[in-house]
C-alpha positions in Angstrom: 135.2 135.2 136.6 131.8 135.5 138.2 129.0 137.4 136.4 126.1 138.4 138.6 122.7 139.3 137.3 120.8 142.1 138.9 119.5 141.0 142.3 115.9 141.7 143.4 117.3 143.4 146.6 120.7 145.0 145.7 121.4 146.1 149.3 120.9 142.5 150.6 123.1 141.2 147.8 125.9 143.7 148.5 125.9 142.9 152.2 126.2 139.1 151.6 128.7 139.5 148.7 131.0 141.8 150.8 130.5 140.2 154.2 130.3 136.4 153.3 131.9 135.9 149.9 134.7 138.4 149.7 136.5 137.5 153.0 136.6 133.9 151.8 137.6 134.4 148.2 140.4 136.8 149.1 142.0 133.9 151.0 142.3 131.7 147.9 145.8 130.3 147.6 147.6 131.6 144.5 145.2 134.6 143.9 147.3 137.3 142.2 144.8 140.0 141.3 141.1 140.8 141.6 139.0 143.1 139.4 135.4 144.2 140.1 133.3 146.0 137.6 129.8 147.3 138.2 127.7 147.1 135.0 126.1 150.4 134.2 124.2 149.4 131.1 124.6 148.1 127.6 124.1 149.2 124.0 120.3 149.0 124.4 120.2 150.8 127.8 119.7 148.7 130.9 121.4 145.4 131.3 120.4 142.3 133.4 124.0 142.2 134.5 125.0 143.8 137.8 128.5 142.9 138.7 131.6 141.3 137.0 134.1 139.9 139.6 137.4 138.6 138.1 140.1 136.6 139.8 143.5 136.2 138.3 145.9 133.3 138.8 149.2 132.4 137.3 147.6 129.6 135.2 144.8 127.1 135.0 146.6 124.7 137.4 146.8 127.4 140.1 143.1 128.1 139.6 142.2 124.4 140.0 144.3 124.2 143.1 142.6 127.3 144.6 139.1 125.9 143.8 139.9 122.6 145.4 141.4 124.1 148.5 139.4 124.5 151.7 139.2 128.2 151.1 137.9 127.6 147.6 135.3 125.1 148.8 134.1 127.6 151.5 133.9 130.4 149.0 131.9 128.3 146.6 129.5 127.3 149.3 129.1 131.0 150.3 128.5 132.0 146.7 125.8 129.3 146.2 124.3 130.3 149.5 123.3 133.8 148.4 123.6 133.9 144.6 123.0 130.5 143.1 120.3 132.0 140.9 122.3 135.1 140.0 125.8 133.9 139.4 127.5 132.5 136.3 131.0 131.2 136.8 133.4 131.1 133.8 137.1 130.3 133.3 138.7 133.0 131.2 142.1 133.0 129.5 143.0 136.7 129.3 145.1 138.2 126.5 145.9 141.9 126.9 147.6 144.3 124.6 148.5 147.9 125.3 147.8 150.3 122.4 
């Protein structure tokens, strides 16, 4: 999962995210599903978060292989090239339940 804080220039961020990062990350081997959420606020109103981008793999081993791949390395370089100060990367183990 990558959490992005609000960029100073949202239009420039969106261009680099969609034109530089997305084409690379979509080629990650073993990638099963992608989810993108745009943060619209929080309990107190505005939030410093801007975007939540989640990537789903079969398991942690598949994630590690994807990150170590040439595609993963290129995506990491692209991410750091435009959002090093905005992005927080986390590994998340999802548990879902329908109610």
